[in-house]
C-alpha positions in Angstrom: 28.8 20.8 -15.3 32.3 20.0 -16.7 34.1 21.6 -13.7 31.6 19.7 -11.1 32.3 16.4 -12.9 36.3 16.8 -12.9 36.1 18.0 -9.3 33.8 14.7 -8.5 36.4 12.6 -10.0 39.3 14.2 -8.1 37.3 13.7 -4.8 36.4 9.8 -5.5 39.7 8.3 -4.1 39.3 10.1 -0.8 35.7 9.1 -0.8 36.7 5.4 -1.3 39.0 6.0 1.7 35.9 7.1 3.8 33.7 4.1 2.3 36.4 1.6 3.6 35.5 2.8 7.1 32.1 1.9 7.0 31.3 -1.6 7.5 28.2 -1.9 4.9 28.3 1.5 3.0 25.5 0.8 0.8 21.9 0.8 1.3 19.2 -0.5 -0.8 16.0 0.8 0.0 12.2 0.8 -0.9 10.0 4.0 0.0 6.4 3.7 0.0 3.9 6.6 0.9 0.9 8.9 0.2 0.8 12.6 -0.8 -1.1 14.9 1.5 -2.3 17.2 -1.2 -2.8 16.5 -4.9 -6.0 14.8 -4.4 -5.4 11.0 -3.7 -2.1 10.2 -4.9 0.5 7.3 -3.7 4.2 6.9 -4.3 6.8 4.1 -4.4 10.4 4.7 -4.8 13.5 2.3 -5.0 16.6 3.8 -3.9 20.2 3.1 -3.8 22.6 4.9 -1.2 26.5 5.1 -0.7 27.5 6.5 2.6 31.2 7.4 2.1 31.3 8.8 5.5 29.9 7.8 8.9 27.5 10.9 8.7 27.3 11.4 4.8 26.4 9.8 1.6 24.7 10.3 -1.8 21.6 8.3 -3.1 19.6 8.1 -6.2 15.9 7.1 -6.3 13.3 6.7 -8.8 10.0 7.4 -7.8 6.7 6.3 -9.5 3.8 8.0 -8.4 0.2 8.2 -9.4 -3.2 9.5 -8.5 -6.2 7.3 -8.0 -10.0 7.3 -8.0 -9.9 10.6 -9.9 -13.4 11.6 -11.4 -13.7 11.9 -15.2 -13.7 15.3 -16.2 -16.6 16.1 -18.6 -16.9 18.8 -21.3 -18.7 19.5 -24.8 -17.0 19.2 -27.8 -18.5 19.7 -31.3 -22.1 19.6 -29.5 -21.5 16.3 -28.3 -20.7 15.3 -24.8 -16.9 14.2 -24.1 -15.2 12.8 -21.0 -11.3 12.0 -20.1 -10.5 8.7 -21.6 -10.3 6.2 -18.6 -6.6 5.7 -18.4 -6.1 9.6 -18.3 -8.3 10.5 -15.3 -5.3 9.9 -12.8 -2.1 11.8 -13.2 1.3 10.0 -13.1 5.0 10.7 -12.9 8.2 9.2 -12.9 10.7 11.2 -11.0 14.6 10.5 -10.9 16.0 12.0 -7.6 19.6 12.2 -6.7 19.9 13.3 -3.0 22.8 13.8 -0.5 22.3 12.3 3.0 23.2 13.6 6.3 23.0 11.1 9.3 23.1 11.9 12.8 24.9 10.3 15.3 23.5 7.1 16.7 20.7 8.2 19.2 21.0 4.6 21.0 24.5 4.7 22.5 26.2 1.3 23.2 23.9 -0.8 21.0 25.9 -2.5 18.3 22.8 -4.7 17.1 20.2 -1.9 17.2 20.9 1.7 16.0 18.6 4.6 15.9 19.2 7.8 13.8 17.7 10.7 12.4 18.2 11.6 8.6 17.9 14.4 6.2 18.0 14.1 2.5 18.0 17.5 0.6 18.0 16.8 -3.5 16.6 17.6 -6.8 13.6 16.2 -8.9 13.9 15.2 -12.8 10.3 14.8 -13.3 8.8 13.1 -16.5 4.9 13.0 -16.7 3.6 9.8 -18.2 1.5 12.2 -20.4 2.1 15.8 -21.4 -1.8 16.1 -23.2 -5.1 15.1 -22.5 -7.6 12.9 -24.4 -11.3 13.3 -24.3 -13.7 10.7 -25.6 -16.7 11.6 -27.6 -19.7 10.4 -27.2 -23.1 10.3 -29.2 -25.7 9.7 -26.6 -29.2 8.2 -27.5 -31.7 8.0 -24.7 -29.8 6.4 -21.8 -27.1 4.8 -24.0 -23.8 6.4 -24.8 -21.6 5.3 -27.7 -18.0 6.6 -28.4 -17.7 8.2 -31.8 -14.6 10.0 -32.0 -11.7 11.5 -29.8 -9.5 14.5 -29.5 -6.3 15.1 -28.0 -5.2 18.5 -26.3 -1.5 19.1 -26.0 -0.1 21.0 -22.9 2.2 23.9 -23.1 4.9 24.9 -20.5 5.9 21.7 -19.0 8.2 22.1 -16.0 10.3 19.3 -14.9 12.9 20.5 -12.7 12.2 20.5 -8.8 13.8 20.2 -5.6 13.0 17.8 -2.7 13.7 17.2 0.9 13.2 14.2 3.2 13.2 14.1 7.0 13.2 10.4 8.5 14.0 8.5 11.8 15.4 5.1 11.1 16.3 2.1 13.4 18.6 -0.8 11.9 18.6 -4.0 13.3 21.9 -5.4 12.2 21.7 -5.1 8.2 18.1 -4.2 8.1 16.6 -0.8 8.3 13.1 0.4 8.8 12.2 4.1 8.7 9.5 6.5 8.6 9.2 10.1 7.7 8.0 13.4 6.0 8.9 14.6 2.6 8.3 18.0 0.9 9.1 19.4 -2.6 7.9 22.3 -4.8 6.8 19.5 -7.6 3.9 20.7 -9.6 2.0 17.5 -9.8 -0.4 19.2 -12.4 2.2 20.6 -14.7 1.3 18.2 -17.4 -2.3 19.9 -17.5 -1.7 23.2 -16.3 -1.8 24.8 -19.8 -4.1 22.9 -21.4 -6.7 24.9 -23.6 -9.8 23.0 -24.7 -11.8 23.3 -28.0 -14.1 26.2 -26.4 -11.0 28.4 -25.4 -11.3 27.7 -21.8 -8.4 26.4 -19.7 -8.6 22.9 -18.3 -8.9 23.3 -14.9 -6.4 22.3 -12.1 -6.0 23.3 -8.6 -3.2 26.2 -7.9 0.4 25.6 -7.4 1.3 24.3 -3.7 4.1 22.6 -2.2 3.8 18.8 -2.5 3.8 17.1 0.8 4.0 13.4 1.7 4.5 10.7 4.5 6.2 7.4 3.7 7.7 4.4 5.3 10.8 2.5 4.3 12.6 -0.6 4.6 16.3 -1.0 3.6 19.1 -3.4 3.6 22.9 -2.6 4.2 25.6 -4.3 2.7 
């Protein structure tokens, strides 16, 4: 890591020269999308990019993602009915995403005001779950009425937080404004914060098997 930082510091002056050749080397972008697996989940990501070369750049984004409309998982604890507490039904993550940007030449030629290009962004994901445990509310049922009498928390083990990601998009710029649409893929384990939870009866909390996370997105940005 130290060697990488030293090398980056040495290359920084040359990258500054490349940046000066770009009229607007920085782009602030907001991505919004949905995951195609992991049940129902949305994502939103503000990002800032530095295009130090006409066809290359680096970016840093912060993705917020959460499931929605997930059912409450029920079980039995100490002979009483229990269900996931309301604010833990949906899995949520915050993901820091440094990426490298590769841009194609403009697909629309001789157009100064409107530009169209393809863009690929490989990178890494540093993922932090909002919770690395599960909390169950325990109810005392009398007739048709249930009263919460206790709660119990179950920790998760073996959380994984380091992943890779890649994004491919088509972008069109109108002067300084950029809109885009694309597809993203990652080995993010959306259920890592619940994958190794053991409930009181000794059974594992059920989660889907691991698979690649895929999402589609739209974006809007501003070059400056």
